[in-house]
N, CA, C and O atoms as a Tripos MOL2 file, in Angstrom:
@<TRIPOS>MOLECULE
protein
  284   283    71     0     0
PROTEIN
NO_CHARGES

@<TRIPOS>ATOM
      1 N          -3.3620   -9.0120  -10.6340 N.3       1 MET1
      2 CA         -1.8780   -8.6020   -9.7820 C.3       1 MET1
      3 C          -1.0700   -7.7360  -11.0330 C.2       1 MET1
      4 O          -1.5860   -7.8400  -12.1460 O.2       1 MET1
      5 N          -0.1860   -7.1290  -10.9490 N.am      2 LEU2
      6 CA          0.4030   -6.6160  -11.5970 C.3       2 LEU2
      7 C           2.1790   -7.8190  -11.8390 C.2       2 LEU2
      8 O           2.5870   -8.5000  -10.8980 O.2       2 LEU2
      9 N           2.7310   -7.7970  -12.8890 N.am      3 LEU3
     10 CA          3.5550   -8.6200  -13.5270 C.3       3 LEU3
     11 C           5.1410   -7.9820  -12.7950 C.2       3 LEU3
     12 O           5.6200   -6.8630  -12.9780 O.2       3 LEU3
     13 N           5.7960   -9.2920  -11.8070 N.am      4 GLU4
     14 CA          6.6310   -8.4260  -11.1080 C.3       4 GLU4
     15 C           7.5070   -8.8880  -11.5380 C.2       4 GLU4
     16 O           8.4770   -8.1530  -11.3530 O.2       4 GLU4
     17 N           7.9750  -10.5280  -12.5060 N.am      5 THR5
     18 CA          9.2410  -10.8960  -12.3430 C.3       5 THR5
     19 C           9.5840  -10.6430  -13.8210 C.2       5 THR5
     20 O           8.7160  -10.4720  -14.6770 O.2       5 THR5
     21 N          11.1590  -10.6290  -14.1130 N.am      6 MET6
     22 CA         11.9290  -10.2930  -15.7010 C.3       6 MET6
     23 C          11.3090  -11.4630  -16.8590 C.2       6 MET6
     24 O          11.1920  -10.9740  -17.9830 O.2       6 MET6
     25 N          10.8980  -12.9260  -16.7460 N.am      7 GLU7
     26 CA         10.1630  -13.1300  -16.8990 C.3       7 GLU7
     27 C           8.3280  -13.1240  -17.8840 C.2       7 GLU7
     28 O           7.7050  -13.5040  -18.8750 O.2       7 GLU7
     29 N           8.2740  -12.1770  -16.2820 N.am      8 ASP8
     30 CA          6.6900  -11.6860  -17.2600 C.3       8 ASP8
     31 C           6.4630  -10.6400  -18.0460 C.2       8 ASP8
     32 O           5.6450  -10.3700  -18.9260 O.2       8 ASP8
     33 N           7.8700   -9.8110  -17.2550 N.am      9 THR9
     34 CA          8.2100   -8.5390  -18.5100 C.3       9 THR9
     35 C           8.5490   -8.9370  -19.5830 C.2       9 THR9
     36 O           7.9350   -8.6090  -20.5980 O.2       9 THR9
     37 N           8.9710   -9.2550  -19.5910 N.am     10 SER10
     38 CA          9.7790   -9.7260  -21.4240 C.3      10 SER10
     39 C           8.2530  -10.2670  -21.7260 C.2      10 SER10
     40 O           7.5880   -9.4300  -22.3370 O.2      10 SER10
     41 N           7.8450  -10.9890  -21.5490 N.am     11 ILE11
     42 CA          6.3650  -11.2950  -22.3210 C.3      11 ILE11
     43 C           5.7960  -10.4000  -22.9150 C.2      11 ILE11
     44 O           5.5470  -10.3960  -24.1210 O.2      11 ILE11
     45 N           5.3830   -9.0580  -21.6680 N.am     12 ASN12
     46 CA          4.8230   -8.0200  -22.5890 C.3      12 ASN12
     47 C           5.7620   -7.3080  -23.1400 C.2      12 ASN12
     48 O           5.3900   -6.4940  -23.9850 O.2      12 ASN12
     49 N           7.1830   -7.4000  -22.8420 N.am     13 PHE13
     50 CA          7.7090   -6.6060  -23.8940 C.3      13 PHE13
     51 C           8.1210   -7.0520  -25.4060 C.2      13 PHE13
     52 O           8.6370   -6.3670  -26.2880 O.2      13 PHE13
     53 N           7.7820   -8.2290  -25.4200 N.am     14 LYS14
     54 CA          8.3000   -9.3850  -26.9390 C.3      14 LYS14
     55 C           7.7030   -8.6260  -27.5660 C.2      14 LYS14
     56 O           6.6420   -8.3370  -27.0140 O.2      14 LYS14
     57 N           7.9460   -7.8880  -28.9550 N.am     15 GLY15
     58 CA          6.8280   -8.0310  -29.9490 C.3      15 GLY15
     59 C           5.8300   -6.5930  -29.5860 C.2      15 GLY15
     60 O           4.9080   -6.3600  -30.3680 O.2      15 GLY15
     61 N           5.9530   -6.0590  -28.9080 N.am     16 TYR16
     62 CA          5.0970   -5.2000  -28.8060 C.3      16 TYR16
     63 C           6.1920   -2.9890  -28.3220 C.2      16 TYR16
     64 O           5.8070   -1.8340  -28.1400 O.2      16 TYR16
     65 N           6.9620   -3.4180  -28.3420 N.am     17 TRP17
     66 CA          7.7610   -2.0810  -28.2240 C.3      17 TRP17
     67 C           7.8370   -1.3930  -29.3420 C.2      17 TRP17
     68 O           7.9260   -0.2010  -29.0470 O.2      17 TRP17
     69 N           7.8440   -1.5040  -30.1270 N.am     18 GLU18
     70 CA          7.8620   -1.0230  -31.3980 C.3      18 GLU18
     71 C           6.5490    0.0720  -31.2950 C.2      18 GLU18
     72 O           6.8020    0.7710  -32.2770 O.2      18 GLU18
     73 N           5.6810    0.4710  -30.8830 N.am     19 LEU19
     74 CA          4.4870    1.7460  -30.5420 C.3      19 LEU19
     75 C           5.1350    2.3520  -29.7290 C.2      19 LEU19
     76 O           5.4990    3.5220  -29.8450 O.2      19 LEU19
     77 N           5.4420    1.3160  -28.4300 N.am     20 ASN20
     78 CA          5.3030    1.8780  -26.8170 C.3      20 ASN20
     79 C           6.1990    3.3950  -26.8010 C.2      20 ASN20
     80 O           5.9100    4.5200  -26.3950 O.2      20 ASN20
     81 N           7.1710    2.9290  -27.3220 N.am     21 PRO21
     82 CA          7.4790    4.5630  -26.8780 C.3      21 PRO21
     83 C           6.8280    5.7610  -28.0510 C.2      21 PRO21
     84 O           6.8180    6.9850  -27.9180 O.2      21 PRO21
     85 N           6.5750    5.3610  -28.6120 N.am     22 VAL22
     86 CA          6.1030    6.5510  -29.3460 C.3      22 VAL22
     87 C           4.6600    6.7880  -28.8930 C.2      22 VAL22
     88 O           4.3220    7.9340  -29.1900 O.2      22 VAL22
     89 N           3.3050    5.8240  -28.0310 N.am     23 ARG23
     90 CA          2.8550    6.3070  -27.0840 C.3      23 ARG23
     91 C           3.4380    6.6640  -26.0280 C.2      23 ARG23
     92 O           2.9060    7.7010  -25.6300 O.2      23 ARG23
     93 N           4.1600    6.3790  -25.4470 N.am     24 LEU24
     94 CA          4.8660    7.0110  -23.6100 C.3      24 LEU24
     95 C           5.5990    8.6420  -23.9410 C.2      24 LEU24
     96 O           5.9070    9.5410  -23.1580 O.2      24 LEU24
     97 N           5.7110    8.5450  -25.4830 N.am     25 LYS25
     98 CA          6.0500    9.9720  -25.7540 C.3      25 LYS25
     99 C           5.1620   10.6830  -26.0130 C.2      25 LYS25
    100 O           5.4250   11.8850  -25.9810 O.2      25 LYS25
    101 N           4.0320   10.3540  -26.3020 N.am     26 MET26
    102 CA          3.0110   11.3110  -26.2940 C.3      26 MET26
    103 C           1.7460   11.5860  -24.8090 C.2      26 MET26
    104 O           0.9090   12.4480  -24.5420 O.2      26 MET26
    105 N           2.1700   10.4830  -24.2420 N.am     27 ILE27
    106 CA          1.8350   10.7210  -22.5900 C.3      27 ILE27
    107 C           2.9630   11.5830  -21.5470 C.2      27 ILE27
    108 O           2.6790   12.4580  -20.7300 O.2      27 ILE27
    109 N           3.9840   11.1570  -21.7940 N.am     28 PHE28
    110 CA          5.1510   11.4250  -21.6170 C.3      28 PHE28
    111 C           6.1140   12.3860  -21.9860 C.2      28 PHE28
    112 O           7.3030   12.0710  -22.0510 O.2      28 PHE28
    113 N           5.6580   13.7100  -22.2730 N.am     29 PRO29
    114 CA          7.0090   14.3740  -23.6960 C.3      29 PRO29
    115 C           8.4430   14.6420  -23.4850 C.2      29 PRO29
    116 O           9.3680   14.7570  -24.2890 O.2      29 PRO29
    117 N           8.3620   14.7550  -21.3880 N.am     30 GLN30
    118 CA          9.4400   15.5130  -21.5360 C.3      30 GLN30
    119 C          10.8910   13.8930  -21.6980 C.2      30 GLN30
    120 O          12.1210   13.9270  -21.7210 O.2      30 GLN30
    121 N          10.3790   13.2950  -21.7350 N.am     31 LEU31
    122 CA         11.0310   11.1540  -22.2830 C.3      31 LEU31
    123 C          11.5980   11.7030  -23.4720 C.2      31 LEU31
    124 O          10.9190   12.2980  -24.3090 O.2      31 LEU31
    125 N          12.5890   11.5530  -23.5470 N.am     32 SER32
    126 CA         13.5870   11.0740  -24.6780 C.3      32 SER32
    127 C          13.2670    9.9890  -25.6530 C.2      32 SER32
    128 O          12.3850    9.3110  -25.1260 O.2      32 SER32
    129 N          13.4680    9.6690  -26.4330 N.am     33 LEU33
    130 CA         13.9200    8.2900  -27.5060 C.3      33 LEU33
    131 C          14.6740    7.8280  -26.4060 C.2      33 LEU33
    132 O          14.1480    7.1350  -25.5350 O.2      33 LEU33
    133 N          16.1130    8.2240  -26.3680 N.am     34 ASP34
    134 CA         17.3900    7.5530  -25.4880 C.3      34 ASP34
    135 C          16.5290    6.9490  -24.5740 C.2      34 ASP34
    136 O          16.4850    5.7190  -24.5610 O.2      34 ASP34
    137 N          15.6110    7.8050  -23.5560 N.am     35 GLU35
    138 CA         15.2410    7.5280  -22.2270 C.3      35 GLU35
    139 C          14.3360    5.7740  -21.8980 C.2      35 GLU35
    140 O          14.2480    4.9400  -20.9970 O.2      35 GLU35
    141 N          13.7570    6.0390  -23.5050 N.am     36 LEU36
    142 CA         12.9710    4.9590  -23.9730 C.3      36 LEU36
    143 C          13.4410    4.3730  -24.5150 C.2      36 LEU36
    144 O          12.5850    3.5520  -24.8450 O.2      36 LEU36
    145 N          14.9350    3.9220  -25.2560 N.am     37 HIS37
    146 CA         15.1460    2.9530  -25.5880 C.3      37 HIS37
    147 C          16.0080    1.6060  -24.9630 C.2      37 HIS37
    148 O          16.9980    1.4990  -24.2390 O.2      37 HIS37
    149 N          14.9990    0.5430  -25.7060 N.am     38 TYR38
    150 CA         14.5900   -0.5970  -25.0600 C.3      38 TYR38
    151 C          15.8560   -1.4640  -25.5960 C.2      38 TYR38
    152 O          16.2410   -1.1750  -26.7290 O.2      38 TYR38
    153 N          16.7040   -2.7350  -24.7410 N.am     39 ILE39
    154 CA         17.7280   -3.1560  -25.0670 C.3      39 ILE39
    155 C          16.7790   -5.2090  -24.5450 C.2      39 ILE39
    156 O          16.4620   -5.5740  -23.4130 O.2      39 ILE39
    157 N          16.6750   -5.7480  -25.4280 N.am     40 PRO40
    158 CA         15.7980   -7.2470  -25.2700 C.3      40 PRO40
    159 C          16.4180   -7.5140  -24.1700 C.2      40 PRO40
    160 O          17.5540   -7.0420  -24.2300 O.2      40 PRO40
    161 N          16.1230   -8.3020  -22.7190 N.am     41 GLY41
    162 CA         16.6200   -8.6670  -22.1630 C.3      41 GLY41
    163 C          16.9920   -8.1610  -21.3800 C.2      41 GLY41
    164 O          17.6100   -8.7890  -20.5200 O.2      41 GLY41
    165 N          16.8140   -6.7880  -21.2690 N.am     42 GLU42
    166 CA         17.0960   -5.7720  -19.7050 C.3      42 GLU42
    167 C          15.5190   -4.4220  -19.7840 C.2      42 GLU42
    168 O          15.5640   -3.1920  -19.7860 O.2      42 GLU42
    169 N          14.4420   -5.2710  -19.8320 N.am     43 GLU43
    170 CA         13.3430   -5.2670  -19.2130 C.3      43 GLU43
    171 C          13.3490   -4.2720  -18.0220 C.2      43 GLU43
    172 O          13.0340   -3.1120  -18.2870 O.2      43 GLU43
    173 N          13.6690   -4.5840  -16.7480 N.am     44 GLU44
    174 CA         14.2200   -4.4810  -15.6550 C.3      44 GLU44
    175 C          14.3510   -3.2100  -15.4100 C.2      44 GLU44
    176 O          13.6450   -2.4200  -14.7840 O.2      44 GLU44
    177 N          15.8220   -3.0440  -16.2540 N.am     45 ASP45
    178 CA         16.4070   -1.9940  -16.1990 C.3      45 ASP45
    179 C          15.8770   -0.4980  -16.9340 C.2      45 ASP45
    180 O          16.3620    0.6310  -16.8530 O.2      45 ASP45
    181 N          15.0140   -0.8660  -17.4660 N.am     46 LEU46
    182 CA         14.0940   -0.0780  -17.9190 C.3      46 LEU46
    183 C          12.7110    0.4640  -17.4400 C.2      46 LEU46
    184 O          12.2440    1.5890  -17.6200 O.2      46 LEU46
    185 N          12.2100   -0.5170  -16.8420 N.am     47 ILE47
    186 CA         11.2940   -0.3330  -15.9880 C.3      47 ILE47
    187 C          11.5820    1.0020  -14.4950 C.2      47 ILE47
    188 O          10.8020    1.8490  -14.0590 O.2      47 ILE47
    189 N          12.6690    0.7430  -14.1770 N.am     48 ARG48
    190 CA         13.4680    1.0860  -13.0690 C.3      48 ARG48
    191 C          13.9430    2.5640  -13.3720 C.2      48 ARG48
    192 O          13.9690    3.6160  -12.7320 O.2      48 ARG48
    193 N          14.3390    2.1230  -14.7620 N.am     49 ARG49
    194 CA         15.1090    4.0360  -15.1710 C.3      49 ARG49
    195 C          13.5780    4.5100  -15.1410 C.2      49 ARG49
    196 O          13.3720    5.0510  -14.0550 O.2      49 ARG49
    197 N          12.3770    4.4990  -15.9830 N.am     50 LEU50
    198 CA         11.3930    5.6680  -16.1000 C.3      50 LEU50
    199 C          11.0620    5.6560  -15.3060 C.2      50 LEU50
    200 O          10.7250    6.7880  -14.9600 O.2      50 LEU50
    201 N          10.6790    4.0510  -13.7390 N.am     51 GLY51
    202 CA         10.2140    5.1430  -12.8650 C.3      51 GLY51
    203 C          11.2490    6.1240  -11.8370 C.2      51 GLY51
    204 O          10.8150    6.6980  -10.8380 O.2      51 GLY51
    205 N          11.9780    6.1560  -12.0670 N.am     52 LEU52
    206 CA         12.7880    7.0410  -11.4360 C.3      52 LEU52
    207 C          12.8650    8.1530  -12.3700 C.2      52 LEU52
    208 O          12.2350    9.0970  -11.8950 O.2      52 LEU52
    209 N          13.4170    8.4610  -13.5960 N.am     53 LEU53
    210 CA         12.4590    9.5910  -14.2270 C.3      53 LEU53
    211 C          11.4560   10.2670  -14.6100 C.2      53 LEU53
    212 O          11.3250   11.2990  -15.2680 O.2      53 LEU53
    213 N          10.3980    9.1830  -13.8540 N.am     54 LEU54
    214 CA          8.8820   10.3050  -13.8240 C.3      54 LEU54
    215 C           8.0470   10.1240  -12.6560 C.2      54 LEU54
    216 O           6.8870   10.4560  -12.4120 O.2      54 LEU54
    217 N           9.1640    9.3540  -11.8290 N.am     55 ASN55
    218 CA          8.6350    9.7720   -9.9590 C.3      55 ASN55
    219 C           7.7370    8.7210  -10.3320 C.2      55 ASN55
    220 O           6.5830    9.0780  -10.1000 O.2      55 ASN55
    221 N           7.7960    7.6540  -10.7810 N.am     56 LYS56
    222 CA          6.5640    6.7370   -9.8330 C.3      56 LYS56
    223 C           6.8030    5.3110   -9.9150 C.2      56 LYS56
    224 O           7.4040    4.8410  -10.8800 O.2      56 LYS56
    225 N           6.2670    4.4140   -8.7310 N.am     57 SER57
    226 CA          6.5630    3.4260   -8.5310 C.3      57 SER57
    227 C           6.6690    1.7780   -9.8430 C.2      57 SER57
    228 O           5.9680    1.7600  -10.8550 O.2      57 SER57
    229 N           7.8010    0.4260   -9.4340 N.am     58 TYR58
    230 CA          7.6490   -0.2530  -10.5840 C.3      58 TYR58
    231 C           5.9140   -0.9540  -10.7810 C.2      58 TYR58
    232 O           5.4770   -1.5920  -11.7380 O.2      58 TYR58
    233 N           5.5020   -0.7200  -10.0390 N.am     59 ASP59
    234 CA          3.9990   -0.8620  -10.4800 C.3      59 ASP59
    235 C           3.5040   -0.1320  -11.1660 C.2      59 ASP59
    236 O           2.8470   -0.5690  -12.1110 O.2      59 ASP59
    237 N           3.6460    1.4370  -10.9230 N.am     60 GLU60
    238 CA          3.0830    1.9960  -11.6940 C.3      60 GLU60
    239 C           3.3620    2.3110  -13.3300 C.2      60 GLU60
    240 O           2.5620    2.6900  -14.1840 O.2      60 GLU60
    241 N           4.9850    1.9720  -13.4540 N.am     61 ILE61
    242 CA          5.5680    2.1160  -14.6120 C.3      61 ILE61
    243 C           4.8050    0.4990  -15.1260 C.2      61 ILE61
    244 O           3.9530    1.1260  -15.7550 O.2      61 ILE61
    245 N           4.5320   -0.5090  -15.3000 N.am     62 MET62
    246 CA          3.8740   -1.7820  -15.7480 C.3      62 MET62
    247 C           2.7560   -1.3650  -15.8580 C.2      62 MET62
    248 O           2.4660   -1.3160  -17.0530 O.2      62 MET62
    249 N           1.6600   -0.9060  -14.9880 N.am     63 SER63
    250 CA          0.6490   -0.5460  -15.9980 C.3      63 SER63
    251 C           0.8150   -0.0740  -16.8530 C.2      63 SER63
    252 O           1.0910   -0.5990  -17.9320 O.2      63 SER63
    253 N           0.6670    1.2870  -16.5650 N.am     64 ILE64
    254 CA          1.7710    2.1490  -18.0380 C.3      64 ILE64
    255 C           1.7520    1.7870  -18.9440 C.2      64 ILE64
    256 O           0.9970    2.1580  -19.8420 O.2      64 ILE64
    257 N           2.3990    1.1220  -18.9930 N.am     65 ILE65
    258 CA          2.8910    0.1250  -20.2890 C.3      65 ILE65
    259 C           2.4480   -1.2570  -20.7840 C.2      65 ILE65
    260 O           2.7160   -1.8450  -21.8320 O.2      65 ILE65
    261 N           1.8730   -1.5250  -19.9820 N.am     66 ILE66
    262 CA          0.3080   -2.5560  -19.8750 C.3      66 ILE66
    263 C          -0.4850   -1.9640  -20.7070 C.2      66 ILE66
    264 O          -0.9880   -2.4710  -21.7090 O.2      66 ILE66
    265 N          -0.6030   -1.0010  -20.3600 N.am     67 SER67
    266 CA         -2.0080   -0.1140  -20.7270 C.3      67 SER67
    267 C          -1.5620    0.5100  -22.5640 C.2      67 SER67
    268 O          -2.4640    0.7230  -23.3740 O.2      67 SER67
    269 N          -0.3920    0.6660  -22.8420 N.am     68 CYS68
    270 CA         -0.2570    1.2230  -24.1470 C.3      68 CYS68
    271 C          -0.4900    0.3230  -24.7010 C.2      68 CYS68
    272 O          -1.3400    0.2500  -25.5880 O.2      68 CYS68
    273 N           0.3720   -0.7740  -24.2120 N.am     69 ASN69
    274 CA          0.2680   -2.5100  -24.9960 C.3      69 ASN69
    275 C          -1.1120   -3.0490  -25.1570 C.2      69 ASN69
    276 O          -1.1920   -4.1650  -25.6710 O.2      69 ASN69
    277 N          -2.4960   -2.2930  -24.7150 N.am     70 SER70
    278 CA         -3.6140   -2.5470  -24.7720 C.3      70 SER70
    279 C          -4.3680   -1.9520  -26.2110 C.2      70 SER70
    280 O          -5.3100   -2.2920  -26.9280 O.2      70 SER70
    281 N          -3.4860   -0.9960  -26.1730 N.am     71 GLN71
    282 CA         -4.5720    0.1910  -27.0180 C.3      71 GLN71
    283 C          -4.2420    0.2690  -28.7130 C.2      71 GLN71
    284 O          -4.8900    1.0270  -29.4350 O.2      71 GLN71
@<TRIPOS>BOND
     1     1     2 1
     2     2     3 1
     3     3     4 2
     4     3     5 am
     5     5     6 1
     6     6     7 1
     7     7     8 2
     8     7     9 am
     9     9    10 1
    10    10    11 1
    11    11    12 2
    12    11    13 am
    13    13    14 1
    14    14    15 1
    15    15    16 2
    16    15    17 am
    17    17    18 1
    18    18    19 1
    19    19    20 2
    20    19    21 am
    21    21    22 1
    22    22    23 1
    23    23    24 2
    24    23    25 am
    25    25    26 1
    26    26    27 1
    27    27    28 2
    28    27    29 am
    29    29    30 1
    30    30    31 1
    31    31    32 2
    32    31    33 am
    33    33    34 1
    34    34    35 1
    35    35    36 2
    36    35    37 am
    37    37    38 1
    38    38    39 1
    39    39    40 2
    40    39    41 am
    41    41    42 1
    42    42    43 1
    43    43    44 2
    44    43    45 am
    45    45    46 1
    46    46    47 1
    47    47    48 2
    48    47    49 am
    49    49    50 1
    50    50    51 1
    51    51    52 2
    52    51    53 am
    53    53    54 1
    54    54    55 1
    55    55    56 2
    56    55    57 am
    57    57    58 1
    58    58    59 1
    59    59    60 2
    60    59    61 am
    61    61    62 1
    62    62    63 1
    63    63    64 2
    64    63    65 am
    65    65    66 1
    66    66    67 1
    67    67    68 2
    68    67    69 am
    69    69    70 1
    70    70    71 1
    71    71    72 2
    72    71    73 am
    73    73    74 1
    74    74    75 1
    75    75    76 2
    76    75    77 am
    77    77    78 1
    78    78    79 1
    79    79    80 2
    80    79    81 am
    81    81    82 1
    82    82    83 1
    83    83    84 2
    84    83    85 am
    85    85    86 1
    86    86    87 1
    87    87    88 2
    88    87    89 am
    89    89    90 1
    90    90    91 1
    91    91    92 2
    92    91    93 am
    93    93    94 1
    94    94    95 1
    95    95    96 2
    96    95    97 am
    97    97    98 1
    98    98    99 1
    99    99   100 2
   100    99   101 am
   101   101   102 1
   102   102   103 1
   103   103   104 2
   104   103   105 am
   105   105   106 1
   106   106   107 1
   107   107   108 2
   108   107   109 am
   109   109   110 1
   110   110   111 1
   111   111   112 2
   112   111   113 am
   113   113   114 1
   114   114   115 1
   115   115   116 2
   116   115   117 am
   117   117   118 1
   118   118   119 1
   119   119   120 2
   120   119   121 am
   121   121   122 1
   122   122   123 1
   123   123   124 2
   124   123   125 am
   125   125   126 1
   126   126   127 1
   127   127   128 2
   128   127   129 am
   129   129   130 1
   130   130   131 1
   131   131   132 2
   132   131   133 am
   133   133   134 1
   134   134   135 1
   135   135   136 2
   136   135   137 am
   137   137   138 1
   138   138   139 1
   139   139   140 2
   140   139   141 am
   141   141   142 1
   142   142   143 1
   143   143   144 2
   144   143   145 am
   145   145   146 1
   146   146   147 1
   147   147   148 2
   148   147   149 am
   149   149   150 1
   150   150   151 1
   151   151   152 2
   152   151   153 am
   153   153   154 1
   154   154   155 1
   155   155   156 2
   156   155   157 am
   157   157   158 1
   158   158   159 1
   159   159   160 2
   160   159   161 am
   161   161   162 1
   162   162   163 1
   163   163   164 2
   164   163   165 am
   165   165   166 1
   166   166   167 1
   167   167   168 2
   168   167   169 am
   169   169   170 1
   170   170   171 1
   171   171   172 2
   172   171   173 am
   173   173   174 1
   174   174   175 1
   175   175   176 2
   176   175   177 am
   177   177   178 1
   178   178   179 1
   179   179   180 2
   180   179   181 am
   181   181   182 1
   182   182   183 1
   183   183   184 2
   184   183   185 am
   185   185   186 1
   186   186   187 1
   187   187   188 2
   188   187   189 am
   189   189   190 1
   190   190   191 1
   191   191   192 2
   192   191   193 am
   193   193   194 1
   194   194   195 1
   195   195   196 2
   196   195   197 am
   197   197   198 1
   198   198   199 1
   199   199   200 2
   200   199   201 am
   201   201   202 1
   202   202   203 1
   203   203   204 2
   204   203   205 am
   205   205   206 1
   206   206   207 1
   207   207   208 2
   208   207   209 am
   209   209   210 1
   210   210   211 1
   211   211   212 2
   212   211   213 am
   213   213   214 1
   214   214   215 1
   215   215   216 2
   216   215   217 am
   217   217   218 1
   218   218   219 1
   219   219   220 2
   220   219   221 am
   221   221   222 1
   222   222   223 1
   223   223   224 2
   224   223   225 am
   225   225   226 1
   226   226   227 1
   227   227   228 2
   228   227   229 am
   229   229   230 1
   230   230   231 1
   231   231   232 2
   232   231   233 am
   233   233   234 1
   234   234   235 1
   235   235   236 2
   236   235   237 am
   237   237   238 1
   238   238   239 1
   239   239   240 2
   240   239   241 am
   241   241   242 1
   242   242   243 1
   243   243   244 2
   244   243   245 am
   245   245   246 1
   246   246   247 1
   247   247   248 2
   248   247   249 am
   249   249   250 1
   250   250   251 1
   251   251   252 2
   252   251   253 am
   253   253   254 1
   254   254   255 1
   255   255   256 2
   256   255   257 am
   257   257   258 1
   258   258   259 1
   259   259   260 2
   260   259   261 am
   261   261   262 1
   262   262   263 1
   263   263   264 2
   264   263   265 am
   265   265   266 1
   266   266   267 1
   267   267   268 2
   268   267   269 am
   269   269   270 1
   270   270   271 1
   271   271   272 2
   272   271   273 am
   273   273   274 1
   274   274   275 1
   275   275   276 2
   276   275   277 am
   277   277   278 1
   278   278   279 1
   279   279   280 2
   280   279   281 am
   281   281   282 1
   282   282   283 1
   283   283   284 2
@<TRIPOS>SUBSTRUCTURE
     1 MET1         2 RESIDUE 1 A MET
     2 LEU2         6 RESIDUE 1 A LEU
     3 LEU3        10 RESIDUE 1 A LEU
     4 GLU4        14 RESIDUE 1 A GLU
     5 THR5        18 RESIDUE 1 A THR
     6 MET6        22 RESIDUE 1 A MET
     7 GLU7        26 RESIDUE 1 A GLU
     8 ASP8        30 RESIDUE 1 A ASP
     9 THR9        34 RESIDUE 1 A THR
    10 SER10       38 RESIDUE 1 A SER
    11 ILE11       42 RESIDUE 1 A ILE
    12 ASN12       46 RESIDUE 1 A ASN
    13 PHE13       50 RESIDUE 1 A PHE
    14 LYS14       54 RESIDUE 1 A LYS
    15 GLY15       58 RESIDUE 1 A GLY
    16 TYR16       62 RESIDUE 1 A TYR
    17 TRP17       66 RESIDUE 1 A TRP
    18 GLU18       70 RESIDUE 1 A GLU
    19 LEU19       74 RESIDUE 1 A LEU
    20 ASN20       78 RESIDUE 1 A ASN
    21 PRO21       82 RESIDUE 1 A PRO
    22 VAL22       86 RESIDUE 1 A VAL
    23 ARG23       90 RESIDUE 1 A ARG
    24 LEU24       94 RESIDUE 1 A LEU
    25 LYS25       98 RESIDUE 1 A LYS
    26 MET26      102 RESIDUE 1 A MET
    27 ILE27      106 RESIDUE 1 A ILE
    28 PHE28      110 RESIDUE 1 A PHE
    29 PRO29      114 RESIDUE 1 A PRO
    30 GLN30      118 RESIDUE 1 A GLN
    31 LEU31      122 RESIDUE 1 A LEU
    32 SER32      126 RESIDUE 1 A SER
    33 LEU33      130 RESIDUE 1 A LEU
    34 ASP34      134 RESIDUE 1 A ASP
    35 GLU35      138 RESIDUE 1 A GLU
    36 LEU36      142 RESIDUE 1 A LEU
    37 HIS37      146 RESIDUE 1 A HIS
    38 TYR38      150 RESIDUE 1 A TYR
    39 ILE39      154 RESIDUE 1 A ILE
    40 PRO40      158 RESIDUE 1 A PRO
    41 GLY41      162 RESIDUE 1 A GLY
    42 GLU42      166 RESIDUE 1 A GLU
    43 GLU43      170 RESIDUE 1 A GLU
    44 GLU44      174 RESIDUE 1 A GLU
    45 ASP45      178 RESIDUE 1 A ASP
    46 LEU46      182 RESIDUE 1 A LEU
    47 ILE47      186 RESIDUE 1 A ILE
    48 ARG48      190 RESIDUE 1 A ARG
    49 ARG49      194 RESIDUE 1 A ARG
    50 LEU50      198 RESIDUE 1 A LEU
    51 GLY51      202 RESIDUE 1 A GLY
    52 LEU52      206 RESIDUE 1 A LEU
    53 LEU53      210 RESIDUE 1 A LEU
    54 LEU54      214 RESIDUE 1 A LEU
    55 ASN55      218 RESIDUE 1 A ASN
    56 LYS56      222 RESIDUE 1 A LYS
    57 SER57      226 RESIDUE 1 A SER
    58 TYR58      230 RESIDUE 1 A TYR
    59 ASP59      234 RESIDUE 1 A ASP
    60 GLU60      238 RESIDUE 1 A GLU
    61 ILE61      242 RESIDUE 1 A ILE
    62 MET62      246 RESIDUE 1 A MET
    63 SER63      250 RESIDUE 1 A SER
    64 ILE64      254 RESIDUE 1 A ILE
    65 ILE65      258 RESIDUE 1 A ILE
    66 ILE66      262 RESIDUE 1 A ILE
    67 SER67      266 RESIDUE 1 A SER
    68 CYS68      270 RESIDUE 1 A CYS
    69 ASN69      274 RESIDUE 1 A ASN
    70 SER70      278 RESIDUE 1 A SER
    71 GLN71      282 RESIDUE 1 A GLN
């Protein structure tokens, strides 16, 4: 089951986001670093923003982020 609550997404973002923009930019070169900017506590906004930019669902974006964290 994919994580859906803000509390759960915070756990995945905490301490991992430094490398995620680089990894996500390699997968999706059309994204800018501004679009990948993460503000602690605003995980939900980032996930929704990326979903709109990439035309992907919340769950798809979460899967991509989780897979980036596990690399």
